[in-house]
N, C-alpha and C positions, 0 to 999 in steps of 0.2 A: 077737307084730308087735315088732318095737323100730327105735324111733327117734333119731336123732343129727342133731345138727349137725358139720359138720366143714368146717373153712376151708382154701381152696388156697393153698401157702406157699409154689412152687416158683417162681421167678421169672418161666418163661413159660406158668404159666397151666395148664390142661387142655386144650392143644394136641393136636396129630394121634398122634403119641408119646405122651402122656400119660392120653389118649384109651383106643389100644387097647389100652395097661397097664389102665387100670381095670376096660377091659369084660372081659379076658382072665380075669384075676384074680377081676372078678363069677361069671365062667362058670364056675369050678370047685366054686360051690355051688348044690345046687339049690335054693335059696329063691327067691323070689321078691327082686327089689333093685331098685326106682326110686332117684332123685335129680332133683331141682333149686331152685330158686333159692326157692321155696316149696313145701307142702306142697299145697296144692291144683292145684300146676304141675308132674306128677313126671314124667321121661319113664324110659325102660327105661335104667339101666345097663349092659346086657348088652350093648346097641346101641354099636361107636363111633359113628356119624353120628347118633346120637343124643345123646352127651354133645357130640359138636362142638359141635351148634346152642346148647347152655348159653354157649356164651363166656366162661367163666365163667374170667377174669384172676387175677394173685396179691391174693391180698385176699377173692378169694370166699367166703359161705359156702354151701354146700352144703347140703340138708337134707336125709339118708336115711332110705329104709323097707327092712324088712327085715322076709318072712315064709315062715317055714317051717323046717323040721326045723332045719339049720343055721343060722340065722340071725347066733346070738349069734358062730358063727365066721367065717363072712362076715363082717363086723361089721368083729373084731378083722385081717385081712386087711386090707380098704381102708381102716380106719384106721394100718393101716403100712404100705400104702404110700404115700397122699397125706404123713404124716409123713416120711417117707423123701424126700420131695418125688420120689414117679417113679422113684429112681435117679440123680438127675440130680446135681451139681454142687452148683447154688444154686435 
């Protein structure tokens, strides 16, 4: 199992389009992928609705948990997506 924390840095936070991109990226991998505001309260990161319910604005640090064969690749892809601000300008 791999765990990490990643801060949402894009201006609009984890809004609908960003949540859809995160879920889409997560669904490319076979591992279990969960995220949340704390390790005790995690949601399925492959679900757009669950991600939207986090209401993660800019500056929010989310905890991520990856479990499965391709967990390292999934972590890298999620980090790159968030570091790239979900492909948004700001």
